[in-house]
N, C-alpha and C positions, 0 to 999 in steps of 0.2 A: 643852088636850092637846100631850101631849110627841111629838116627832117622835125615831123612833128611827133611828140611823146605822148604817149597815152596816158592818162592820169589812172590809177590803178588804186582799186580799194582794197585795202587787206584787212579781212575777218578775222580777229585774232579770237580763238576758242580757248577757254580757260575749262582744263580737265580738273576734277578732282583728284585731291592729293593726300595721299594718306598722313601726309606730316602735318598738315593744317588741323584735320579733324579726326582725332584717332576716334575707332570705335569702342564700344565697351570690350570686346576681346583684348584689343591691343593696348588700352588705356593705361596709363602709368601711374604709380600709386602716387596719393596725395604729397610727398616728400619730393618724386623724381621729377625732373623737367626735361623736356624733348630739345635736346639739343642738335637735333640731326641737320636743322639747316644754319648754325652757327659754328661749326666746327671747320678748324684749317687742318689740310692735309701736311704732314711733316714728311718727307721722304729723305733717304739718304742717312738715316741716322746710324752711328757706329752700334754694335751690335752690344756692346755694354751699357747702353742707355737704357735707364728706368724710368718708371712713371714718375718717380720724385724727381730726378734729375732734369727730365722734360720738363716737368711744374717749374721748376727752381730758374731754367734758362729762359722761359717765355713770362715769368711772375715780374720782371724789370718793365714790361709794358702794360700791367693792369692785372686786374682781379682775373685769375684763370677757375673757370667752373669745374673743368674737368682735362686731364691729360693721361692720354693711354697711348704705351707702346705696344703695339700687337705682336703676338708671339705665336709660335708654333705651337698646336694642343699636342704634339706628341712629345716633342722634345721641352719644352718651355722655353726654348730660346728666341731671341728676339728675331723678328722679322726683316727688321730695317727700316719700319716705318712707323709713324703712329697718327693721334688726331689730338689736336687743343681745341 
């Protein structure tokens, strides 16, 4: 006995994204670039890691536009992750 498979049509709806077209309130200055869709999460960083040391580590793979280690607002200490 053969089972018949139904062909399904999938309709993909595109939702407007705030990252594609920022509105005037969220516009970045003429010198800033939106890197939201090009950042890489880097977790498990030692707490002594700085923005500069993170940038130096990834510099061997190409030009780095931005390297940021996320810090606690109150203490200023690294939270152990960042973005490149």
